[in-house]
Every structure is written in structure tokens, then in C-alpha cells.
N, C-alpha and C positions, 0 to 999 in steps of 0.2 A: 850594283853596289850593295853589299850586306850592311844593314844598320842594326846594331844591337840596342835593345831598349824595349819599352812597353809596346811599341807598335811595329816590332820586327815580325814581318809576315813571311810565310812560306811562299817561295816563288811558284806562280801558277800561270803557265803560258796561255791558258784559256782567256785570261783577261785582255789579251791583245785583240780579241775579236768580239768584245762585249758591245752591246748597244746601250747608248745613254739617252735618257729622256730629257728633252729640252722643249718646254712649252708645247705639249701635245704632239711632238714629233720624236722619232727615234733616229739616232745618228750613230754610225760606227765611231769607236773611241777617238780616232784621229781626226774625225770631222765634226765632233761636238764642239760648238762654240757659243759664246754669249757676247752681246754687244759691248763695245768699249764704253758705251754710255750707260751701262747697267749700274744701278745704284750701289750694288754690292761691290763692284769693281772700283767705282769712283770714290766712294766714301765709307765702305764697309757697312752699308745699310742693308742688312739681311740677317736672317735667323736660320738655324739648321738643326737637324737631328741625325743620328746614326743608330741603326739597330741591326740585329742579326736574323738571318733566316736559318732555322733549324728544322730539318725534316718537314719542309713545306709549311712551317709556322713562323710568322714574324713575332719573335719572342718579346714579351712585355710591350706590345704595340700601344696599348692604351696609355701606359705611363709616358711613353715617348710623345704621343700626340698631345697629352695633357700639357707637357712641358713646352711643346711648340706653340700651342694656343696661348699659354701663359706668356710666352715671349712676345708673341704677336700683339697681345693686349698691352704689354709693357711698353713696346716701342710705337704703338699706335698704327699698326699695319693691318689693313684689311686683306685677309688671305683670299677672299672671293671664291672660296670653296669650302665644302663641309668636310668633316673628318672622314666620312664615308667616301667622298669624291677623291680625297687625297689617297686614301687607302687603295681605292680602285686603280689609281694611276701607278702606285707602287707595284701592285700585282700585275698590272698590264706590262710594266717594264720587266718584271721577273719572268713572266710567261713568255715574252718575246725572246728572252735570252735562254729559255728552257732551264731555269735555275730552280733547284729544289733544296739544297743543303750546303752548309759551309760558306754562306754568302754574307758579306757585310754591305749594308745599304746605307748610303748617305743621301739625304734629300735636303735641298737648300732652297729657301724662298727669299728673294730680294724684293724691294719695294717696286722695282720696275725699271724700264728704260727711260732715260731723261732726254730732254731737248738739248741740254748743254751741261757741261760739268758744273755741278753745284750741290750744296747740301740740301737745298730747298725741295721738299717733297712735292710742292705744287708744280714743279717742272717735270714731273713724271708724265710721259705720253702714253705708255702702255705698261700693263703689269697687273699683278706681280709676275715676276719671272720664277719659274719652277724648274729645277734641275734635279734629276734622280740618277745617282751613280751606283750601280750594283757591281760588286767585284767578288770573285772567289778569293777569300781572304781568311786564312787560318793563322792563328798566332804560332810563332815558332816555339818549339819545345825548349830551345836554347835559352830563351829568356826566363822560363820557369825553372830550369835546372841550374843555371848559373846565377840567376838573380840580377837585379839592376842596382846601379849606384846613383846616389843623389848628391846634388850640391845646392846649398841654400843660397838662393839669389838675393841680391840687394833690392830687387824689384818686388814691391808688396802687392798683395791683393787689396784692392781699394774698398772704400766704404760705399754703401748703397746710395748715397746722396748724389753721386756723379755717374757711376755705372755699376749697377748691382752685379756683384760677382756671380750671382746665380743665373744671370741671363746668358743663354747660349746663342751668341750673336757672331757675326762675321768679324767683328773688331777684336782680333786676338793678338794684336801687335805686342802688348805688354807681356803676354805669355811667351810669345816667340822670343822676345828680348831676354826673358828669364832663362829660356832654354839655351839660347846662344851663350849666355854666361856659364851655364852648366857644362855645355859641350867644350867650351874653351878651357874649363877647369879639369877636363878629362872625365866627367861624369856622364851618365846616360840621360838624366832628366833633372829638372829643377824642382827643389822644394821651395815653397813660397810661404812667407809669413803674412799675418794680417796687419792692420794698421797699429795694433797694440803689441806686436812682437810675438804673438802666439802662432803656433803652426796652423796653417790653413789648409793647404792642398799642394798638389804638384801642378806643373804647367798644363798637363793633359790628362791627369788621373787624380783620383782621390787617395789620400794618405791615411794609413792605419798603423798603430803600434801596439805591441803586446807587452804587458808588464805584470808579473806575478799572477798569471792566469786571467787578467783582465784585458779587454780589447778597447783601445781608445781611438777616437777620431775627432776631428774638430767639431765645433758647434754647428757648422753648416751655414753660418751667417756670412762667411766670406769665401765661399767656394761654390763651384757648380755642384748642385745637389744631384750627384750621379745616380742613375737607375741602379747600377751594380752596387754602388755604395749603400743605397737604401735596402737592397735585397740582402746584403751581408749583415747589416744591422738587424733586419727582420729575422733571418735564420738563427742568428746568435741568440736573440731574445727567446725565440721559440724552443731553443735547445739548451736553455739554462746556462749559456755562456755570458758572463758579465760583460756588457758592452756599453760604453759611455760616450756621448757626444759632449765634449768638454774642452775647456782651454788647457793647453799644455805647451811647454816651450822646448827649445832645443836641448835644454838641460835634461828633460825627460827622454827625448828621442835618443840621445847619445848613450843612455843607460838602459835602453829597451832590450827585452829578451828576443823580440822579433819585430819586424816591420814588413809591411807589404802595401801595394797600391792596387786600386781597382779601376776597371773601365769596361765599357761595352765590348771593345775589341779583344782585349787580353784577359778578361776575367780578373783573377787574382794573381799578382806577380810579386815574388819575394823581393825585398830590398835587403841587400847584404852590406851596404856601406853608405854612410851619410857624412859628408864633409871629411872624408878620410878615416872616420871612425868605423871600425867593424861592428856591425849590429849582432848581438848574441855571439854565436860561434861562426858567423859568416856563412851559414847554410840555411836553406828553407826550413822552417820550424814545424813543430807538431800542431800548433794552433792554426797555422796557415793550411796545413794538410787537411785538418778537420773542417775548417770553414770552406775550403775549396770543394770538398765532397758535399757539404750541405748546400752550397750555392749551385753546384751542378745538379743536385737533386731538385732544387727549386726550378731550374730551367726545364728539366725533364717533366716535372709536374705541370708547368705552364704549357708545355707542348701537348701533353696528354689532354689537358682541360680544353685547349683550343680545338683539338681534333674531335673531342666529344661534342663540342658545340657546333661543329660544321654540319 
């Protein structure tokens, strides 16, 4: 089934034969399993990251590991491994699959396997549990050429005093609910507001808009601080493009010249319509084209630097 949106991937039959890492062992895709008593399955008690393999380099690896360790500290989870040990496990999985390029890697850590269904972390018997899923996964050019549409969900991004929106955890139900609203409204993804009514983020990507030559994105207080988001802000500043992290509302979005979303999987994807309003001329714009080129150059530079350090 083809799915149009920011996570629309090109079909690759090689994924049917991949090996998945589960707690020191490799399993064929259809045999990879986790216990029904796993903390992540029972109560969403887990954290995760996803990154890309380009030309035998795990791009922006340090940033992703930084975010994972920050998440572990936030939820009080002992990962029981070093950054180097986790990196070695990822490479072990990639080499077992003979993967070198065009790969999306998702690695997930839960608190462990419990004695009985419960929230209580003291009931964990073994853990943490680590799963690494590498897939040949390239973003479909269809999403970039056609753009995506957004619908503003009634579900807000919450405040950090109950679940910090910057935390990359398994508990994604509120974002799934927002996406369900968007899909039922005929859109591809949900735009989400913060508790004050300002634009925050999308359910699975970060949101940017362009107005009069300026690039705007949210303050970052109520959204996942995406790695791609950070790189776009960085290359904009380095190349003299005014880019601001600020509060703005749907009033501003509806009058934007351009809009786009960012994420590790899809990079930069144009937004052509929000809540039925056509953005700009309804086509990918010049600012998006420029920022995409700058971001791709940043990825290429990261790959070269990593190779030089090998």
C-alpha cells in the first residue's frame, strides 16, 4: 500500500531478508520478537533514535547519541552500555546485513522485561532491551515533487512539567492521535500547536515557514529538537539567510510564502497546503530549494569528515 507523506519510502524488496538485532542476537525479519512483558510494550517505557547510513558513514551519529543519553537521563534509565558499545552494536548489525548506503537505522532501548504487567520499574527482571532495525529506505521523490498537506490538530504539544516534548520516547500516542485527525481530514500529516496556541511542530517532523525572505520555526520549547531541524538552522545562519526560532500562529502560516517540514528520513519536504489554504503558489519554493542544497552539502561534509577520521 502506497502512503503519501513525509515517510513515503521507495519499495525495496531487500528489506524482506534483513537481520534485526535483539539483545546480542540477530534474527530474520519475520522471526525478530520481544517479550510481551517488555516495558516498552506494556507501558511505553522506552527511548529511541533513528539515523541514516550514507556511504558507510552514520551521519550525525554524535548528535543522535547525545539525544539518546539525554533521554535516558531524563527518564532515569541505566543503559548499561557506553556510547562506543552501542555504536559497535549498530555497526555489527549493519555489517551482518552487508549494508553500506541508503539505509535508515532505528535503535530502541526499553527499561527491560518485567515480572508482571506494571508501571513499577522495580519489577524489571532483565534489561535494558535493545533492538536495532536497519532498512534500505529512501524517501520517495513523489513527496518532494508534490509536497504534503497539513491539518491543524486539536491535540496540543504539552508543557515540560508532565512530559517534555523534547523527549524522544516510546510514548507517542498523542502524536498518533493528532495524525489520525489529520488523516481523517484528508491531510498527510498533523500540524500541532503548543499550550499557548503558537505553532509548535508536526506529529513526526519539524515545521518551518518562509515569509519575506525570512525562515521561521518554533522556539523549540514544545517540540522534538530534530537533528535535521538544527542543521537547517545552522546552514541558514552560516549562509546569511535570516532564520528565527520564535512564536508565530496560524495567522502567519496561512499567509506564508513557503512552508516545509524536516526530519531524518525525508530531509526537507515542501508543504503545499495547511487546513485547506494553499501556501504560496502551492509549489515547492526557491528558499526550500536553496536550503535543501545547503543541507545536502552539510551531509556530504559530515560524510567526508567522518571518512577522514577513520
